[in-house]
DOBAMI-722925 format. One line per field, with one value per atom (N, C-alpha, C): residue in three letters; chain; atom name; x, y, z. Coordinates in steps of 0.1 Angstrom, whole numbers, plus 5000, padded with zeros to 4 digits. Example, Ala and Ser with C-alpha at 12.3 -4.5 7.8 and 13.67 -1.06 7.14 Angstrom:
% residues 2
r c(ALA, ALA, ALA, SER, SER, SER)
c c(A, A, A, A, A, A)
a c(N, CA, C, N, CA, C)
px c(5132, 5123, 5132, 5128, 5137, 5129)
py c(4943, 4955, 4967, 4978, 4989, 5000)
pz c(5078, 5078, 5078, 5071, 5071, 5079)
% end
This chain:
% residues 215
r c(MET, MET, MET, ILE, ILE, ILE, PHE, PHE, PHE, ARG, ARG, ARG, LEU, LEU, LEU, PHE, PHE, PHE, ALA, ALA, ALA, PHE, PHE, PHE, VAL, VAL, VAL, ILE, ILE, ILE, ALA, ALA, ALA, GLY, GLY, GLY, ALA, ALA, ALA, LEU, LEU, LEU, ALA, ALA, ALA, ALA, ALA, ALA, PRO, PRO, PRO, ALA, ALA, ALA, ALA, ALA, ALA, ALA, ALA, ALA, ALA, ALA, ALA, ASP, ASP, ASP, GLY, GLY, GLY, VAL, VAL, VAL, ILE, ILE, ILE, GLY, GLY, GLY, THR, THR, THR, TRP, TRP, TRP, MET, MET, MET, SER, SER, SER, GLY, GLY, GLY, ALA, ALA, ALA, GLY, GLY, GLY, PRO, PRO, PRO, SER, SER, SER, ALA, ALA, ALA, LYS, LYS, LYS, THR, THR, THR, TYR, TYR, TYR, VAL, VAL, VAL, PHE, PHE, PHE, LYS, LYS, LYS, THR, THR, THR, HIS, HIS, HIS, ASP, ASP, ASP, HIS, HIS, HIS, ALA, ALA, ALA, PHE, PHE, PHE, ILE, ILE, ILE, GLY, GLY, GLY, THR, THR, THR, VAL, VAL, VAL, CYS, CYS, CYS, GLY, GLY, GLY, PRO, PRO, PRO, CYS, CYS, CYS, ASP, ASP, ASP, ASP, ASP, ASP, PRO, PRO, PRO, SER, SER, SER, THR, THR, THR, VAL, VAL, VAL, PHE, PHE, PHE, ARG, ARG, ARG, VAL, VAL, VAL, ALA, ALA, ALA, ASP, ASP, ASP, GLY, GLY, GLY, ALA, ALA, ALA, VAL, VAL, VAL, THR, THR, THR, ASP, ASP, ASP, ALA, ALA, ALA, THR, THR, THR, HIS, HIS, HIS, VAL, VAL, VAL, SER, SER, SER, PHE, PHE, PHE, SER, SER, SER, ILE, ILE, ILE, VAL, VAL, VAL, GLY, GLY, GLY, GLY, GLY, GLY, ASP, ASP, ASP, GLY, GLY, GLY, PRO, PRO, PRO, ALA, ALA, ALA, THR, THR, THR, SER, SER, SER, THR, THR, THR, ILE, ILE, ILE, ALA, ALA, ALA, LEU, LEU, LEU, THR, THR, THR, ARG, ARG, ARG, VAL, VAL, VAL, ASP, ASP, ASP, GLY, GLY, GLY, GLU, GLU, GLU, GLY, GLY, GLY, SER, SER, SER, LEU, LEU, LEU, LEU, LEU, LEU, ALA, ALA, ALA, THR, THR, THR, VAL, VAL, VAL, ARG, ARG, ARG, SER, SER, SER, VAL, VAL, VAL, ALA, ALA, ALA, ALA, ALA, ALA, PRO, PRO, PRO, LYS, LYS, LYS, PRO, PRO, PRO, ALA, ALA, ALA, ARG, ARG, ARG, LEU, LEU, LEU, ASP, ASP, ASP, GLY, GLY, GLY, ARG, ARG, ARG, TRP, TRP, TRP, VAL, VAL, VAL, ALA, ALA, ALA, ALA, ALA, ALA, GLY, GLY, GLY, ARG, ARG, ARG, VAL, VAL, VAL, ALA, ALA, ALA, GLN, GLN, GLN, GLN, GLN, GLN, ASN, ASN, ASN, VAL, VAL, VAL, THR, THR, THR, LEU, LEU, LEU, LYS, LYS, LYS, LEU, LEU, LEU, ARG, ARG, ARG, ASP, ASP, ASP, GLY, GLY, GLY, ASN, ASN, ASN, THR, THR, THR, VAL, VAL, VAL, TRP, TRP, TRP, GLY, GLY, GLY, VAL, VAL, VAL, ILE, ILE, ILE, CYS, CYS, CYS, GLY, GLY, GLY, PRO, PRO, PRO, CYS, CYS, CYS, ASP, ASP, ASP, LYS, LYS, LYS, PRO, PRO, PRO, SER, SER, SER, GLY, GLY, GLY, VAL, VAL, VAL, PHE, PHE, PHE, LEU, LEU, LEU, ILE, ILE, ILE, GLU, GLU, GLU, ASP, ASP, ASP, GLY, GLY, GLY, MET, MET, MET, LEU, LEU, LEU, ASP, ASP, ASP, GLY, GLY, GLY, ASP, ASP, ASP, ALA, ALA, ALA, ILE, ILE, ILE, SER, SER, SER, PHE, PHE, PHE, PHE, PHE, PHE, ILE, ILE, ILE, HIS, HIS, HIS, HIS, HIS, HIS, THR, THR, THR, GLU, GLU, GLU, ARG, ARG, ARG, ARG, ARG, ARG, ASN, ASN, ASN, PHE, PHE, PHE, MET, MET, MET, LYS, LYS, LYS, GLY, GLY, GLY, VAL, VAL, VAL, ILE, ILE, ILE, THR, THR, THR, GLY, GLY, GLY, ASN, ASN, ASN, VAL, VAL, VAL, MET, MET, MET, LYS, LYS, LYS, PHE, PHE, PHE, LYS, LYS, LYS, TRP, TRP, TRP, VAL, VAL, VAL, ARG, ARG, ARG, GLU, GLU, GLU, GLY, GLY, GLY, ARG, ARG, ARG, GLU, GLU, GLU, SER, SER, SER, GLU, GLU, GLU, PRO, PRO, PRO, GLY, GLY, GLY, GLY, GLY, GLY, GLU, GLU, GLU, MET, MET, MET, THR, THR, THR, LEU, LEU, LEU, ILE, ILE, ILE, GLY, GLY, GLY, PRO, PRO, PRO, ILE, ILE, ILE, ARG, ARG, ARG)
c c(A, A, A, A, A, A, A, A, A, A, A, A, A, A, A, A, A, A, A, A, A, A, A, A, A, A, A, A, A, A, A, A, A, A, A, A, A, A, A, A, A, A, A, A, A, A, A, A, A, A, A, A, A, A, A, A, A, A, A, A, A, A, A, A, A, A, A, A, A, A, A, A, A, A, A, A, A, A, A, A, A, A, A, A, A, A, A, A, A, A, A, A, A, A, A, A, A, A, A, A, A, A, A, A, A, A, A, A, A, A, A, A, A, A, A, A, A, A, A, A, A, A, A, A, A, A, A, A, A, A, A, A, A, A, A, A, A, A, A, A, A, A, A, A, A, A, A, A, A, A, A, A, A, A, A, A, A, A, A, A, A, A, A, A, A, A, A, A, A, A, A, A, A, A, A, A, A, A, A, A, A, A, A, A, A, A, A, A, A, A, A, A, A, A, A, A, A, A, A, A, A, A, A, A, A, A, A, A, A, A, A, A, A, A, A, A, A, A, A, A, A, A, A, A, A, A, A, A, A, A, A, A, A, A, A, A, A, A, A, A, A, A, A, A, A, A, A, A, A, A, A, A, A, A, A, A, A, A, A, A, A, A, A, A, A, A, A, A, A, A, A, A, A, A, A, A, A, A, A, A, A, A, A, A, A, A, A, A, A, A, A, A, A, A, A, A, A, A, A, A, A, A, A, A, A, A, A, A, A, A, A, A, A, A, A, A, A, A, A, A, A, A, A, A, A, A, A, A, A, A, A, A, A, A, A, A, A, A, A, A, A, A, A, A, A, A, A, A, A, A, A, A, A, A, A, A, A, A, A, A, A, A, A, A, A, A, A, A, A, A, A, A, A, A, A, A, A, A, A, A, A, A, A, A, A, A, A, A, A, A, A, A, A, A, A, A, A, A, A, A, A, A, A, A, A, A, A, A, A, A, A, A, A, A, A, A, A, A, A, A, A, A, A, A, A, A, A, A, A, A, A, A, A, A, A, A, A, A, A, A, A, A, A, A, A, A, A, A, A, A, A, A, A, A, A, A, A, A, A, A, A, A, A, A, A, A, A, A, A, A, A, A, A, A, A, A, A, A, A, A, A, A, A, A, A, A, A, A, A, A, A, A, A, A, A, A, A, A, A, A, A, A, A, A, A, A, A, A, A, A, A, A, A, A, A, A, A, A, A, A, A, A, A, A, A, A, A, A, A, A, A, A, A, A, A, A, A, A, A, A, A, A, A, A, A, A, A, A, A, A, A, A, A, A, A, A, A, A, A, A, A, A, A, A, A, A, A, A, A, A, A, A, A, A, A, A, A, A, A, A, A, A, A, A, A, A, A, A, A, A, A, A, A, A, A, A, A, A, A, A, A, A, A, A, A, A, A, A, A, A, A, A, A, A, A, A, A, A, A, A, A, A, A, A, A, A, A, A, A, A, A, A, A, A, A, A, A, A, A, A, A, A, A, A, A)
a c(N, CA, C, N, CA, C, N, CA, C, N, CA, C, N, CA, C, N, CA, C, N, CA, C, N, CA, C, N, CA, C, N, CA, C, N, CA, C, N, CA, C, N, CA, C, N, CA, C, N, CA, C, N, CA, C, N, CA, C, N, CA, C, N, CA, C, N, CA, C, N, CA, C, N, CA, C, N, CA, C, N, CA, C, N, CA, C, N, CA, C, N, CA, C, N, CA, C, N, CA, C, N, CA, C, N, CA, C, N, CA, C, N, CA, C, N, CA, C, N, CA, C, N, CA, C, N, CA, C, N, CA, C, N, CA, C, N, CA, C, N, CA, C, N, CA, C, N, CA, C, N, CA, C, N, CA, C, N, CA, C, N, CA, C, N, CA, C, N, CA, C, N, CA, C, N, CA, C, N, CA, C, N, CA, C, N, CA, C, N, CA, C, N, CA, C, N, CA, C, N, CA, C, N, CA, C, N, CA, C, N, CA, C, N, CA, C, N, CA, C, N, CA, C, N, CA, C, N, CA, C, N, CA, C, N, CA, C, N, CA, C, N, CA, C, N, CA, C, N, CA, C, N, CA, C, N, CA, C, N, CA, C, N, CA, C, N, CA, C, N, CA, C, N, CA, C, N, CA, C, N, CA, C, N, CA, C, N, CA, C, N, CA, C, N, CA, C, N, CA, C, N, CA, C, N, CA, C, N, CA, C, N, CA, C, N, CA, C, N, CA, C, N, CA, C, N, CA, C, N, CA, C, N, CA, C, N, CA, C, N, CA, C, N, CA, C, N, CA, C, N, CA, C, N, CA, C, N, CA, C, N, CA, C, N, CA, C, N, CA, C, N, CA, C, N, CA, C, N, CA, C, N, CA, C, N, CA, C, N, CA, C, N, CA, C, N, CA, C, N, CA, C, N, CA, C, N, CA, C, N, CA, C, N, CA, C, N, CA, C, N, CA, C, N, CA, C, N, CA, C, N, CA, C, N, CA, C, N, CA, C, N, CA, C, N, CA, C, N, CA, C, N, CA, C, N, CA, C, N, CA, C, N, CA, C, N, CA, C, N, CA, C, N, CA, C, N, CA, C, N, CA, C, N, CA, C, N, CA, C, N, CA, C, N, CA, C, N, CA, C, N, CA, C, N, CA, C, N, CA, C, N, CA, C, N, CA, C, N, CA, C, N, CA, C, N, CA, C, N, CA, C, N, CA, C, N, CA, C, N, CA, C, N, CA, C, N, CA, C, N, CA, C, N, CA, C, N, CA, C, N, CA, C, N, CA, C, N, CA, C, N, CA, C, N, CA, C, N, CA, C, N, CA, C, N, CA, C, N, CA, C, N, CA, C, N, CA, C, N, CA, C, N, CA, C, N, CA, C, N, CA, C, N, CA, C, N, CA, C, N, CA, C, N, CA, C, N, CA, C, N, CA, C, N, CA, C, N, CA, C, N, CA, C, N, CA, C, N, CA, C, N, CA, C, N, CA, C, N, CA, C, N, CA, C, N, CA, C, N, CA, C, N, CA, C, N, CA, C, N, CA, C, N, CA, C, N, CA, C, N, CA, C, N, CA, C, N, CA, C, N, CA, C, N, CA, C, N, CA, C, N, CA, C, N, CA, C, N, CA, C, N, CA, C, N, CA, C, N, CA, C, N, CA, C, N, CA, C, N, CA, C, N, CA, C, N, CA, C, N, CA, C)
px c(4124, 4130, 4133, 4123, 4125, 4136, 4137, 4147, 4161, 4162, 4175, 4179, 4169, 4172, 4176, 4169, 4173, 4187, 4191, 4204, 4215, 4211, 4221, 4223, 4212, 4214, 4222, 4220, 4227, 4242, 4245, 4259, 4266, 4258, 4264, 4267, 4258, 4260, 4272, 4274, 4286, 4299, 4298, 4310, 4315, 4305, 4309, 4319, 4318, 4328, 4342, 4342, 4355, 4361, 4353, 4359, 4364, 4356, 4361, 4374, 4375, 4388, 4399, 4397, 4407, 4413, 4405, 4409, 4419, 4421, 4431, 4444, 4444, 4456, 4468, 4479, 4491, 4499, 4507, 4515, 4511, 4510, 4505, 4515, 4514, 4522, 4514, 4518, 4513, 4524, 4522, 4532, 4544, 4555, 4567, 4578, 4590, 4603, 4603, 4608, 4610, 4597, 4586, 4573, 4565, 4572, 4565, 4563, 4551, 4548, 4544, 4548, 4545, 4535, 4524, 4514, 4513, 4513, 4512, 4499, 4489, 4476, 4474, 4467, 4463, 4448, 4441, 4428, 4427, 4417, 4415, 4400, 4394, 4380, 4374, 4364, 4358, 4364, 4376, 4382, 4396, 4405, 4419, 4427, 4439, 4448, 4462, 4472, 4486, 4495, 4504, 4514, 4516, 4521, 4525, 4539, 4548, 4561, 4566, 4576, 4583, 4591, 4605, 4612, 4611, 4611, 4608, 4619, 4631, 4641, 4642, 4632, 4631, 4619, 4621, 4610, 4600, 4604, 4595, 4584, 4586, 4576, 4568, 4570, 4563, 4550, 4539, 4526, 4517, 4508, 4499, 4486, 4482, 4469, 4458, 4447, 4436, 4423, 4413, 4399, 4397, 4404, 4403, 4390, 4383, 4370, 4370, 4363, 4362, 4348, 4348, 4335, 4330, 4338, 4335, 4348, 4347, 4358, 4370, 4368, 4379, 4381, 4373, 4374, 4375, 4385, 4386, 4388, 4387, 4390, 4397, 4406, 4413, 4419, 4424, 4430, 4445, 4452, 4467, 4469, 4473, 4474, 4488, 4488, 4500, 4505, 4498, 4502, 4501, 4509, 4509, 4502, 4495, 4488, 4475, 4468, 4455, 4445, 4435, 4425, 4419, 4416, 4410, 4416, 4420, 4426, 4422, 4424, 4422, 4435, 4439, 4451, 4448, 4457, 4456, 4467, 4462, 4471, 4473, 4485, 4488, 4494, 4489, 4493, 4508, 4516, 4530, 4531, 4524, 4525, 4514, 4511, 4501, 4496, 4484, 4478, 4466, 4463, 4452, 4455, 4444, 4446, 4433, 4435, 4424, 4425, 4413, 4412, 4409, 4417, 4415, 4412, 4402, 4399, 4407, 4416, 4425, 4422, 4421, 4419, 4432, 4436, 4448, 4442, 4448, 4443, 4455, 4453, 4464, 4469, 4482, 4488, 4493, 4494, 4500, 4515, 4521, 4535, 4544, 4555, 4563, 4568, 4569, 4574, 4589, 4595, 4610, 4614, 4605, 4608, 4608, 4601, 4598, 4611, 4613, 4625, 4630, 4641, 4647, 4658, 4657, 4667, 4673, 4687, 4694, 4701, 4703, 4710, 4717, 4728, 4735, 4727, 4726, 4718, 4727, 4722, 4730, 4734, 4725, 4727, 4728, 4720, 4721, 4717, 4719, 4715, 4700, 4696, 4681, 4677, 4667, 4661, 4648, 4647, 4635, 4629, 4618, 4611, 4600, 4602, 4592, 4585, 4572, 4564, 4555, 4550, 4541, 4527, 4517, 4503, 4496, 4486, 4478, 4487, 4498, 4506, 4517, 4513, 4524, 4522, 4515, 4513, 4524, 4532, 4543, 4539, 4542, 4539, 4551, 4551, 4561, 4564, 4576, 4580, 4594, 4598, 4612, 4615, 4627, 4631, 4646, 4651, 4666, 4670, 4673, 4673, 4659, 4657, 4644, 4639, 4647, 4643, 4634, 4630, 4621, 4609, 4597, 4585, 4582, 4587, 4585, 4593, 4603, 4611, 4607, 4595, 4590, 4580, 4581, 4572, 4567, 4555, 4547, 4552, 4554, 4556, 4543, 4538, 4524, 4524, 4512, 4509, 4520, 4527, 4538, 4534, 4542, 4540, 4553, 4552, 4563, 4559, 4567, 4564, 4577, 4578, 4591, 4602, 4612, 4623, 4621, 4610, 4608, 4599, 4603, 4596, 4594, 4582, 4580, 4571, 4572, 4564, 4565, 4556, 4557, 4561, 4570, 4573, 4564, 4556, 4546, 4551, 4557, 4562, 4550, 4552, 4540, 4532, 4539, 4531, 4535, 4541, 4545, 4548, 4549, 4553, 4564, 4574, 4584, 4581, 4583, 4580, 4593, 4594, 4606, 4604, 4613, 4612, 4625, 4626, 4638, 4638, 4649, 4651, 4658, 4653, 4660, 4669, 4682, 4691, 4698, 4694, 4699, 4694, 4704, 4701, 4703, 4703, 4704, 4692, 4688, 4677, 4683, 4682, 4687, 4675, 4673, 4662, 4666, 4657, 4657, 4644, 4644, 4632, 4630, 4617, 4614, 4602, 4600, 4589, 4577, 4566, 4553, 4548, 4544, 4540, 4551, 4563, 4575, 4584, 4578, 4585, 4595, 4593, 4602, 4615, 4615, 4626, 4636, 4649, 4658, 4654, 4657, 4654, 4667, 4668, 4679, 4680, 4690, 4691, 4693, 4690, 4692, 4694, 4704, 4707, 4704, 4696, 4692, 4698, 4703, 4709, 4700, 4696, 4688, 4683, 4673, 4666, 4672, 4671, 4675, 4663, 4662, 4650, 4653)
py c(8806, 8795, 8783, 8779, 8767, 8769, 8782, 8785, 8783, 8789, 8788, 8773, 8765, 8751, 8744, 8747, 8741, 8745, 8758, 8762, 8756, 8753, 8747, 8732, 8726, 8712, 8711, 8720, 8720, 8723, 8733, 8736, 8724, 8717, 8705, 8694, 8692, 8682, 8685, 8698, 8702, 8701, 8703, 8703, 8688, 8679, 8665, 8659, 8660, 8654, 8661, 8674, 8681, 8675, 8674, 8669, 8655, 8647, 8633, 8632, 8641, 8641, 8646, 8655, 8660, 8648, 8638, 8627, 8618, 8618, 8610, 8618, 8631, 8639, 8634, 8633, 8628, 8618, 8610, 8600, 8586, 8578, 8564, 8555, 8542, 8532, 8520, 8513, 8500, 8490, 8478, 8468, 8469, 8461, 8460, 8456, 8460, 8456, 8464, 8457, 8464, 8468, 8462, 8465, 8476, 8482, 8492, 8505, 8511, 8523, 8534, 8546, 8557, 8567, 8570, 8578, 8591, 8603, 8615, 8622, 8624, 8630, 8644, 8652, 8666, 8668, 8677, 8680, 8689, 8687, 8696, 8697, 8709, 8710, 8701, 8692, 8683, 8669, 8668, 8655, 8655, 8646, 8646, 8642, 8647, 8644, 8641, 8639, 8636, 8629, 8622, 8614, 8600, 8591, 8578, 8575, 8569, 8566, 8554, 8548, 8537, 8528, 8529, 8538, 8552, 8562, 8576, 8584, 8578, 8584, 8579, 8571, 8566, 8572, 8581, 8589, 8579, 8567, 8559, 8553, 8555, 8550, 8561, 8574, 8585, 8588, 8587, 8590, 8599, 8606, 8615, 8608, 8611, 8606, 8617, 8613, 8622, 8616, 8624, 8620, 8612, 8616, 8609, 8611, 8601, 8602, 8593, 8597, 8590, 8583, 8570, 8562, 8562, 8558, 8558, 8559, 8557, 8559, 8550, 8539, 8530, 8527, 8533, 8530, 8543, 8543, 8554, 8549, 8558, 8554, 8566, 8562, 8573, 8567, 8576, 8572, 8574, 8565, 8568, 8570, 8583, 8587, 8583, 8574, 8569, 8556, 8551, 8539, 8527, 8516, 8505, 8493, 8495, 8484, 8480, 8471, 8467, 8478, 8477, 8488, 8492, 8482, 8484, 8474, 8479, 8470, 8475, 8467, 8471, 8469, 8479, 8479, 8483, 8479, 8483, 8494, 8505, 8516, 8517, 8520, 8522, 8536, 8544, 8557, 8558, 8566, 8568, 8578, 8589, 8600, 8600, 8588, 8587, 8572, 8570, 8557, 8556, 8545, 8543, 8534, 8529, 8521, 8523, 8521, 8523, 8512, 8509, 8500, 8509, 8508, 8518, 8510, 8515, 8510, 8520, 8514, 8522, 8519, 8530, 8529, 8534, 8527, 8532, 8539, 8551, 8560, 8563, 8563, 8566, 8581, 8583, 8596, 8600, 8614, 8618, 8615, 8617, 8615, 8624, 8619, 8627, 8640, 8650, 8663, 8664, 8675, 8676, 8678, 8683, 8685, 8672, 8662, 8650, 8642, 8639, 8631, 8635, 8629, 8632, 8642, 8652, 8663, 8661, 8663, 8661, 8673, 8674, 8685, 8681, 8687, 8683, 8688, 8680, 8684, 8685, 8691, 8692, 8678, 8669, 8655, 8645, 8646, 8636, 8643, 8636, 8641, 8643, 8654, 8657, 8652, 8644, 8639, 8645, 8652, 8659, 8654, 8647, 8642, 8652, 8658, 8667, 8662, 8665, 8661, 8672, 8671, 8681, 8675, 8682, 8678, 8690, 8688, 8699, 8709, 8705, 8714, 8722, 8728, 8736, 8735, 8726, 8725, 8715, 8720, 8712, 8705, 8692, 8685, 8675, 8668, 8658, 8655, 8650, 8647, 8651, 8653, 8656, 8647, 8641, 8632, 8632, 8628, 8627, 8627, 8615, 8602, 8598, 8589, 8585, 8571, 8565, 8552, 8552, 8565, 8566, 8574, 8568, 8575, 8589, 8590, 8603, 8614, 8611, 8621, 8624, 8619, 8622, 8633, 8644, 8655, 8659, 8664, 8667, 8680, 8680, 8692, 8695, 8708, 8711, 8725, 8728, 8742, 8748, 8741, 8746, 8750, 8758, 8763, 8764, 8760, 8762, 8771, 8782, 8793, 8795, 8789, 8789, 8783, 8791, 8786, 8789, 8796, 8800, 8789, 8785, 8775, 8779, 8775, 8777, 8766, 8764, 8754, 8755, 8748, 8748, 8734, 8733, 8720, 8720, 8710, 8710, 8701, 8707, 8700, 8698, 8691, 8688, 8699, 8710, 8722, 8735, 8734, 8746, 8743, 8754, 8752, 8762, 8757, 8765, 8768, 8781, 8785, 8786, 8778, 8777, 8784, 8793, 8800, 8800, 8795, 8794, 8795, 8792, 8793, 8780, 8775, 8763, 8767, 8763, 8766, 8752, 8746, 8733, 8723, 8716, 8706, 8711, 8724, 8730, 8739, 8737, 8746, 8753, 8766, 8774, 8781, 8778, 8783, 8792, 8801, 8808, 8804, 8802, 8798, 8806, 8807, 8814, 8806, 8808, 8801, 8809, 8802, 8808, 8815, 8828, 8836, 8844, 8840, 8847, 8852, 8858, 8862, 8873, 8881, 8891, 8886, 8874, 8868, 8862, 8860, 8854, 8840, 8836, 8822, 8814, 8809, 8801, 8799, 8791, 8788, 8773, 8768, 8754, 8753, 8744, 8741, 8727, 8724, 8710, 8707, 8694, 8689, 8678, 8678, 8667, 8670, 8664, 8653, 8639, 8631, 8617, 8608, 8601, 8592, 8578)
pz c(4659, 4667, 4659, 4650, 4642, 4632, 4626, 4617, 4623, 4635, 4642, 4645, 4649, 4652, 4639, 4628, 4615, 4611, 4613, 4609, 4618, 4631, 4640, 4635, 4631, 4627, 4614, 4605, 4592, 4595, 4604, 4607, 4613, 4622, 4628, 4618, 4609, 4598, 4590, 4587, 4578, 4586, 4599, 4607, 4610, 4610, 4613, 4604, 4590, 4582, 4584, 4586, 4589, 4601, 4612, 4625, 4623, 4615, 4613, 4606, 4595, 4588, 4597, 4606, 4615, 4623, 4626, 4634, 4628, 4614, 4608, 4604, 4607, 4604, 4611, 4604, 4611, 4602, 4608, 4601, 4605, 4595, 4597, 4589, 4593, 4586, 4583, 4572, 4568, 4565, 4568, 4565, 4574, 4571, 4579, 4570, 4575, 4568, 4554, 4544, 4531, 4525, 4528, 4523, 4530, 4541, 4549, 4541, 4543, 4537, 4548, 4545, 4554, 4547, 4555, 4550, 4558, 4552, 4559, 4554, 4563, 4559, 4564, 4557, 4562, 4557, 4564, 4560, 4548, 4540, 4528, 4526, 4528, 4528, 4539, 4535, 4544, 4542, 4536, 4533, 4538, 4534, 4536, 4524, 4523, 4512, 4519, 4511, 4516, 4507, 4512, 4504, 4510, 4502, 4507, 4501, 4508, 4503, 4511, 4505, 4512, 4503, 4504, 4512, 4507, 4517, 4513, 4507, 4505, 4497, 4483, 4479, 4465, 4458, 4449, 4442, 4436, 4431, 4425, 4434, 4448, 4457, 4463, 4459, 4464, 4455, 4462, 4454, 4462, 4455, 4461, 4466, 4477, 4483, 4481, 4475, 4472, 4476, 4476, 4479, 4491, 4502, 4515, 4521, 4526, 4533, 4545, 4556, 4568, 4568, 4568, 4569, 4583, 4592, 4607, 4615, 4628, 4636, 4633, 4626, 4623, 4609, 4600, 4585, 4577, 4568, 4558, 4544, 4534, 4521, 4514, 4504, 4497, 4484, 4475, 4463, 4463, 4457, 4455, 4440, 4437, 4423, 4417, 4407, 4401, 4407, 4417, 4423, 4414, 4416, 4407, 4414, 4425, 4432, 4425, 4431, 4425, 4424, 4416, 4414, 4428, 4436, 4449, 4459, 4471, 4481, 4495, 4505, 4519, 4526, 4534, 4542, 4556, 4565, 4579, 4582, 4588, 4591, 4606, 4611, 4625, 4626, 4636, 4638, 4643, 4637, 4642, 4653, 4652, 4661, 4672, 4676, 4687, 4687, 4692, 4693, 4684, 4678, 4670, 4657, 4651, 4639, 4630, 4618, 4608, 4598, 4592, 4581, 4569, 4558, 4547, 4534, 4527, 4513, 4504, 4496, 4488, 4473, 4465, 4451, 4444, 4433, 4425, 4413, 4411, 4400, 4391, 4378, 4369, 4371, 4369, 4370, 4356, 4353, 4341, 4340, 4328, 4326, 4335, 4341, 4350, 4343, 4351, 4346, 4348, 4343, 4345, 4359, 4367, 4382, 4389, 4385, 4393, 4395, 4408, 4412, 4426, 4430, 4443, 4441, 4450, 4451, 4464, 4465, 4478, 4482, 4496, 4502, 4514, 4517, 4530, 4541, 4552, 4564, 4576, 4587, 4599, 4605, 4603, 4609, 4598, 4588, 4577, 4564, 4553, 4540, 4539, 4534, 4532, 4519, 4518, 4506, 4503, 4492, 4489, 4476, 4477, 4465, 4461, 4449, 4443, 4431, 4430, 4419, 4415, 4402, 4398, 4395, 4397, 4393, 4387, 4379, 4373, 4366, 4361, 4353, 4361, 4372, 4379, 4395, 4400, 4415, 4420, 4429, 4435, 4448, 4449, 4461, 4463, 4475, 4477, 4492, 4494, 4508, 4510, 4523, 4526, 4538, 4538, 4550, 4550, 4562, 4563, 4578, 4583, 4576, 4573, 4563, 4558, 4563, 4573, 4577, 4590, 4594, 4605, 4600, 4601, 4596, 4603, 4615, 4622, 4617, 4608, 4601, 4587, 4583, 4570, 4570, 4562, 4563, 4549, 4549, 4537, 4531, 4518, 4510, 4503, 4505, 4500, 4495, 4489, 4484, 4477, 4468, 4460, 4446, 4440, 4426, 4419, 4406, 4396, 4386, 4384, 4374, 4367, 4355, 4348, 4356, 4360, 4368, 4383, 4386, 4400, 4407, 4419, 4426, 4440, 4446, 4460, 4465, 4479, 4485, 4500, 4507, 4522, 4526, 4537, 4543, 4556, 4557, 4568, 4579, 4589, 4601, 4610, 4621, 4630, 4634, 4639, 4644, 4637, 4626, 4619, 4604, 4596, 4582, 4579, 4571, 4566, 4551, 4548, 4534, 4526, 4515, 4507, 4494, 4490, 4477, 4470, 4458, 4451, 4436, 4430, 4415, 4411, 4400, 4394, 4383, 4383, 4373, 4369, 4358, 4354, 4365, 4371, 4381, 4395, 4397, 4410, 4413, 4426, 4431, 4443, 4444, 4455, 4462, 4475, 4482, 4493, 4497, 4510, 4517, 4530, 4537, 4550, 4553, 4566, 4572, 4585, 4592, 4589, 4586, 4583, 4596, 4594, 4605, 4612, 4608, 4614, 4603, 4592, 4580, 4583, 4594, 4597, 4604, 4608, 4615, 4605, 4609, 4600, 4597, 4585, 4581, 4578, 4566, 4562, 4547, 4543, 4528, 4527, 4515, 4512, 4497, 4493, 4479, 4477, 4466, 4463, 4449, 4448, 4435, 4431, 4417, 4412, 4398, 4393, 4400, 4398, 4408, 4406, 4405, 4394, 4392, 4393)
% end
């Protein structure tokens, strides 16, 4: 009985950080006007990661969020990899896709030299031009954001779990309740993709051609 109680306490302790991290998942904003920034967070293990951008069609403003941790119900901390801000700062975040606010302690961490993939790639969209900012980390891991139009934070989506293998590239576009899997080939300044919805690979998908990179 004591062993079972101990195991229950341990399991609850391990679940608490994950549940706390789940509470910050979504889209947040800081600042206003030209200085506004959009943050898109997702859980990773017992922490959270994501991206920050603003304006989100400018590759020079797109940075990776890492090492996200929840201190309590109203306070978080995370690192911005490659950001040019102060070593440590405090910012106020307001939720875009719901109600709530957070006070965040932010650390700026140096990033490696940009790779050949890094920059903005563009494609014609059904309503507006699609702007896809792609970046590499750890040699061949692809991440970034997609938006179009990019002046509304609710239209900014996370690009994650991507890989670059020679001229072959793949990644997921993480929409609010689903992910699209993109698989393509890079030829010069053109990327041609075929995409399908995750979990519905047997259904028809679509195609997308991106031109870039624009730095």
